[in-house]
N, C-alpha and C positions, 0 to 999 in steps of 0.2 A: 488798597485792595491785592498789592502785593506783597506785603509781611503774610497775608492769610496764604495769597497763593504760592508762595515759597515754602512753607510748611506743609500745604499741602502733598506739594510734587514732593518734596522729601519723603514724607509717610508714605507716599505711595509707593516709592523706590525702593523702601524699603520693607515692602512687602504687605504692607499695613492696606489691601487693595481693599476691601469694604469699608472701613472707617474715615479712608481719604475720601472714597465717592461718598458717604454718606454726607460728610461737612461741606463738602464741595455743593451738596446740592440744597442742602439747607442755608448758602450763601446765594444759590441763585433765588433762591425765593424770597431772600432778605432784599436781595439787588438785583431786582429781576430787569432791569434795563442795563446792567454791566454785561458786555457780551463777551468780557475775553474771562469771565466766571464759566461762560456756558460753553468756550471752547474749551475750557480746560476740561470741564465736565465730561464732556464728548471723548476728546482725547481718553482720558480715563477709564471711560465705559468701551473706547471701542479696543484699548490695550487690552479688557479683560471678555472681549469677544460679545459685549452685550452692545449690539451692534443697532438694534431697534432704539434702542433709548438714545444712543450717539446721533442716530437720524434725526430723531424729533429737535434735539438741542441744536443741530447743525443747522437745521432749518430754519429754525427761530430766528437765528442769526444771519441767515443766507440774505441780499439784497440782490434778485436778478437783474437790478437796473444797474449797477453798478460791482459786478462779480467778484468776489476775495479768492484766488488764489487756491490757499490752502482748504479754504471750506468746500469749494467746489470738488476739489479733489476727493477730502475725504468721505464727502457725502458718494463720489465714485466709489472709493475703499470700501465703505460700509455695505454699499449696495453687494458689489461683489462679496463680502465676507456672509453677507445673508443668499449666497448662490445666486440673484439676481443679477443674472450676468447682461439679460439685456436691459436693464433696468440703468443700470453701472454704465455700459457701452454710452448709453444717451447721454447721462453724463460729463463720462471722460469724451464724448464729442463736442459737449457745449466747451470742454476746458480745452481741448483742441483750438477751436473756434476762438475764446477771448487770448490764449495764452499758448500761440501757434509754435513760439522760440520756444517752449520747454520740452525738452527729450521723454522726459517723465510722463507726460499725459500721453504719449505718441506708444510710449511701452505699454501702460496702462491699457489703453485702446484696446492693442494688439493681443493682449494678453483674453479680453474679454470677447476678440473676433474666434479667437483660438478653441475655448469654450464654449463657443457658438457654432462651431464645428466652420467658419467662414474663414480656412487657412490660406487659401490666398490673397486676401484683405490685410489677416494678422499679418503676413510676410511685409506686404508695404507698407505696413504703418509700420512695422519695425525698419523699415530701410530708410520712413520719412524719420524717426527716432535718430539714425545714425548717422543721418545727412546731417545733424544738429550736433550731435555727438560719437565720434566715429569710435571712439575708444568704449561707448555704452555698452557693460557688461552684461546686464537684463537684456538690452536688445540682442546681444548677437543669440543669446540664449532662444531666447522668446522666436526668434526670427529661424533658429532652428528646429522647435519645437511644432514650430507651424510646417515646415517644407519637411519633417520626418512625417507628420501627422498626415500631410498630401500625400506620401509615399515619391519624396525626393529624396530620397536616401543620400545620395553622391553629394548633394547640396547642403542636407543638414551636418554631413560630417563637415563639410568644408566649415561650417559656420560655427559646429562647435568648438573646431579648432583655433580658429580663429579667438573665441572667449578665452578657449586655454591659454593662447599666446598672451592676452589681456591679464590673466587674473590665474592660475592652475587651480583646479576645484575637482577635489574627488566626486564630487557629483556630474560635473562634466565631463570628467575619463570615463563615467559609467557607462554614461548616455552614448558614448564613441564607439565602446565594448559593444555595448547592444546592439548600435547599428551594423558592426564589423560581422559580429557573429552572424546576423540577419543575411549580412550578403557572402555569409559563404567566407570570412575573413578566419579563422577559431585561432589560429598563433597569435595574430592583431591583438582582437578581442579580449585572449587571456593577459597577454600583456597590458592592454588599457585597465584592465577589471583588478590586475595587481598592482598598477600605480595609483588607480585609486582607493586602495588598502593603504600602499605605505602613507599615504596623505592625510587617510581617515584610520586609523588600525582598531581604535575606539566604536567603531560603526559598525553593529553585526549585519545591518543591511548587506552591505559591501561582501564581505565572506559570503552571505548568502548568494549572491546574485552571482560570484565566480561557481562558485559549487556549483547552482542550478547549469550554468554552462559546463563545467566539467561532466556533469550527469546527463546532459544532452548529447552531450560527443562520446561515449559508452565510457567515461574514463571515473570510475567509479569509487574506489579507493580516494583519488582526490579531492573528488565531491566531500566524502564524507569528513576528512581534514576538515574542509572549510564550513560545514552544517556544525562540526564539534566545537570550532572555533567562536563559531555565532554564538553558539548555546553558549560560553564560558561568557560571552558578553552578554547575553542574554537570555539567561536560562528558563525564563518562563516562554518562551516564542512558540507554540505549541508549532506553527505549521513546520516549522523548521526542525522539530524531535520528528515529528513522522517524516519528513523527506530524510532526515541521518540515520532511521530505523530502518525503514524502507530500503535506503542502499546498501545499508549494513547486511541484511537477508539476503537482499538479489546476490552479495559477494563472496556469501556463506561465510559470514561472518556474525550468526545469531547470537552466540556466546557476548561480542561488544553490544550486539543492541540491546540487549538485556540490562549490560553492566551502565549502559548510557543512560536507560530509565531510571536504573534500581540508582543511581548517582544524583540525579535530579531529585529524586525524592528525600533522599538523606537532608537536602538541603530546604528544600518546597515540599514535604509532606501533603498539603494539600492537593498537589498539580493532579488532576485529573485524568490529563490527557497522557501522563506519564504510567499515573497506575495504570490505567487499560493499554497504555504502550507496554506497559512492562507482562502482563495479561494475554497480551495477543501474540507478542514474542513467544512466550513462553506456549501458545495454544500452536504457532507454528515447528517449534523445535520438539515439542513434547506431546502428538496428537493424543486425543481423550481416551483414545482404543488401546491406551497401554495400560492401565488401572484393572479395564475387565479383562486381557488377557492376561494380566496375573491372577486373576479370580477366577479362570474358568477351568475347572478341574477337570472334565474329559479332554480337554485338547494337554494339558498341565500330565495327567497320566497317560496319555498317548504318546508323548514325546520320549516321559519316563521311560518307559515299555519299552520306546525305541531304543534308546541310548544304552539302558541297562542288557538288550540282546547285543551289543556291538561293544560297548567299551570293556578293555581289558587292562591290566597293569603296565604293559608292553606300548599301548597305542596315545600317538598325540592327535587330541582335536582342536582341529580349527573351526570358528564359529566365527558367521557373517550375521552381525546385529546384535548387538547385544543386550540391546534394552536394558532390565532391569538385575541383568547377569543368571537371571533365573536358570537356565538353561546350560549354560556353563558351568553354573555350581552343583547341579543334577550330575553333569560328565565327571566333574571333579570329584562328588563323593561317590559315586559307581566306582572310580577307582581310577580313573584314566592318567597314563603317565605325567602329561602336562595339557593346560587346556590354553588357547590364545584364544582370545574373542575383539572383532575389531566392531566399532562406533562410530557412525559417522559423524552423530550430534556430540558437540565438546560436552555441553552439558549432562547429557545422557552419561555419556564414558566417565565423566566422572564420578557421577553419584551412582552407577554402578560398582566401581571400585568403592567407592564408600561404602558399599554393601558387601562387596565381598571380604572386605575387611572387619566390618561388623561380623559376618559371619566365620571368622578366623579361615579363609580359601585364599587370601593371598600370597603364600608360598606358592601355591599350584595355579593357580590362574592369571594371566597377564591381560589386563584391556588395552588394547593399540585403540586411540583415539583417531582414528582415518578409516576413510570407507576403503571396503576391502581392495578395488581395483590399483590403490596405490602400497597395500600392504607387499612389500619385500622380501624374498629368501635372499641370502640369512639375515637381515639385518633387520627385519623386524621376526620373523620364521626362524628359527636358528634352520630347519627341515620343512622337505614338504611333511604334512601331516598324513594321517592314517586315516583320520574321518571328516568329513567335510558337513559341518551342522550348520544347519542356516534356517532362519524362521525368518524372512521377510516377504510374507503372503500378503495382499492385501483381500479386500473380503470379494476383488474378479479374483484374485489369486497371482495376476501379472502386474498390477498398478507401481510395486517399488522396485521394478527394473528387476526383478530375481531372474531373470534366464539371462540377460548380460550377465550377472553375476555369477550365476553359477559355472555359464561357460567360463569367463574368463580364469576362476578359482581352481576349477578340474583341471585347467591348461599348465597354472604357474605353479600353484599352490598345494594340490594335493596329489599324493604319490600315483605313480599308476598301479592301478588294481587299488587302491581306496575307495574304503566305502561312503557313500553321500547317504546322510540322511536331512529332511523325510527322501526317501526313493522316485518316491515320481507322487504327483500333484494331478486333479482334474477338475474340469469345469464342467459342472454340473445345472444340467437344466430340467424342467419338465412344465408343461400346459398347467395354468393355474387358476381358480375361480376362486366365488367364496363371495357374499353377499357385505360382509362386514371389509375386504379387502376393495370391492368393487368401489365401495364409498369415498374411500379414500384416491384412487384411481382415477374414475371418470365420470366426469358430469354431467347429468341429465335434468330435469324437472327438480324446481325448489318452489316452494310457495306459488306455485300454479304458474311459474315462469321455464319455458326454455333455455335451458344454459348450453347447450350441445355445443355450440359452435367454441366454445371457453378452449374444448379440447383440441384444435388445431392448434394454441398457441401454448397447451402445458408438453413439456416435457416427457419424452418417450421411456425414457430411464431414468428409475430414480433410487436411491438404497433404501431399503424395508425396515424403520428403526424398531417399530415398535413388533412386541411379540402376541400380541392378542388381539390379529387381527385372523387367525384362524384361516390362512389359504389350502383352499384345496386342491390336490393334483388331479388334474383330469388325466393325465397319461403316465406313463411307466416312468421310472426317473431316465436322464440319456446323457451319456458321457461326451460331451459335447466339441473337448480338447481335452486330451490325455499329455503329462512332459514327464518321459524317463527318466528323471536327474540321471539315476546311476549308469543306461546304457547310453545316454547321447551325449554327444558333446558339443551340438549345435541344437538348435530351435528357429528354427525360421518360419515366418507368419505362413497363415495358414485362411485357408477360403473355404468353405463348404457348403454344401444343401444339406437338409437334415431332414426326413420325413417324421414327423410326430403323429401317433396313434392316440386319440382319445376313447381313454377306456371304462369312463363313464359320461353321463350326459349334464351337462352348465355351460353356463354363461362363461365363458373364456376371455379376460381380460388383456391374453399376452402370456410370456414367460416368467416364471422364476427361476432366478440362477444361485447355486452357490459350490461351495469345494469341498473336495473329499482330497484327503492327505494320507499318504500310503509313508510309514514306517516301519514297517519290516513284516516277515511274514504272519499274516495273523494280526497286525498290528494298522489298524485304521483309525482316523478321524473324521467324522462328516458332519461340518453341520449342517443338518438336515432339514427341510424346512416344515417335516411332520412333526420334531420335536422342538417343545418348546424349553427354552433355556433359561434360567434366573440371570445369570451371567453372559454376555454375548460379547466375544471380541470381533471375529466377523460377523458382517450382515446379511441379507438377502439380496438380492439387486431385482428389479422389476423390468421388464421390457415391454412396454406395450405395446398392445395395438392400436389401429387410428381409429378401430371400433370393438368393441367387443362382439366376437363370434358364438353362438350358440352352439353346440356340438353335440352330438350320440355318439355312441360306444362306433368305434370301428372309422367313426368320418379321420381324413388323415388334415395335416395342416403341415406345408414344407416351409420351414424358416430358413434362411438365411444367415450362417454364422461365418463369421471371422475374427481376425485377432491378427495386430501390428508388434508383439512381442512385449506390448506391452498396455492393452486394453482389448477386449474384447467387444463384439456387437453381435446384436441377435435381432429381425426384423421378422416379420412375417413377407413370404415371396411374394412376389404380383401375382395372381390368382392362384395364390398358395394354399386353395382349399378342395378337397375333392372325396367323394364318398366310396371307400373304399368296394371293389367289387365284389 
């Protein structure tokens, strides 16, 4: 049989697994009484993880009355390979009874106990192995794993360190680092992860582990460096790509996040995570409202008219929020001496520069790729500007840090007595009703079922993206908060109570909120909800009541209104409804 056996082993070692196994199975059928053939066939099946067939063959040649160490051990290994840890433990227990002097049996039994959650027994069995072979590396590793799983971290640390004394290994250093991190020894943990990487620099997972540690400690840039190194080794690791992308966005490096995703797509164009990642990064860097804003004629006309009223050839304009460069180009075309415009998002700033060059205005306009609070006179802006131009309003007016930006720019970047455009803006509200609107705001009966309890968990504040819901205003327009950008230097938080009076009857679902912008004498833009717009940059916001209220003309509703300089909030005051006397 030996010539056949040697040829089969050679073929298997050369990677011809299926052919070698098929030939060995054929020989087993030809010579069913030859246990060595079945033993060889079982070994080959086990090596290709076909544990079920390997078990069948091993049981055929097993003689319980006279146990064979290799057969019994391999049966246990195959049961473990099938994740049958109870069965594997039974066979390894039998192995240790028959071959008590074999340390590998005690280690394998300890591993089964670890998988079964019996950590104390796992430690005891590992110690039995170590009593036989004090330098047995797997026994020390198993001992450490059981101790760690049992929460005995210091003991686990000692066992892992003993394993490293026997043979320094990257995985062991990684485990030591994880325990050190868990016990608040961050610097030691990072040193341990670094040692693991030094031992196995080609293992991407080690870089990820250290990157995770850096991230947990708030050291984001160092985390990114490790994630990038891991991706260089394993560019299709989707989880690490997501981590790197999020870290880069978190530390304000969105351009790098986009470049990272696009770089992977150059090598792996079908990588869906990279495709979606690039698209998601773009959505964070370039919100969807940019294009509608460029195409909204009423808004653009109002800004153009406002600029036309103040721009003169001797005036310098400084703009907060370049966007596409549209307003800066308006100012330049209207004759401003120079226009300086700043944009915090590098990708948008570069694109605006391209647009400005395409329109031949690069000699008149300077794009600063930085947020306004980092712009310095005279390094970025040669002198304080004559006109401060801004348009960083959100749909609720305050959401893009407009108040701190204007406070800072007026103090540092605008000449005393300089002009501010827009000069003022207001948050407007009105009581709102409407049958179609109500269907989007409030749950009631449906198909004969009462669904009202769902209203308790539905958000009260929601953007109104649709223009076809025909809201009906039940009150006059009310200016809830007004911000005089030209006349004020600071804008503190505010809180007030507003009495809203119904001017027509209807089922009131809450308040609708919009914004009004003042750009000069008689020049104003307002996205009033009574006017439908084909293209809309700013949306309306609904602040719903807990329950709709039927109102009649003359009835009043008290509203608690507040803003914290970055967000407004409106809600019906407790017991906030009364009838006008």
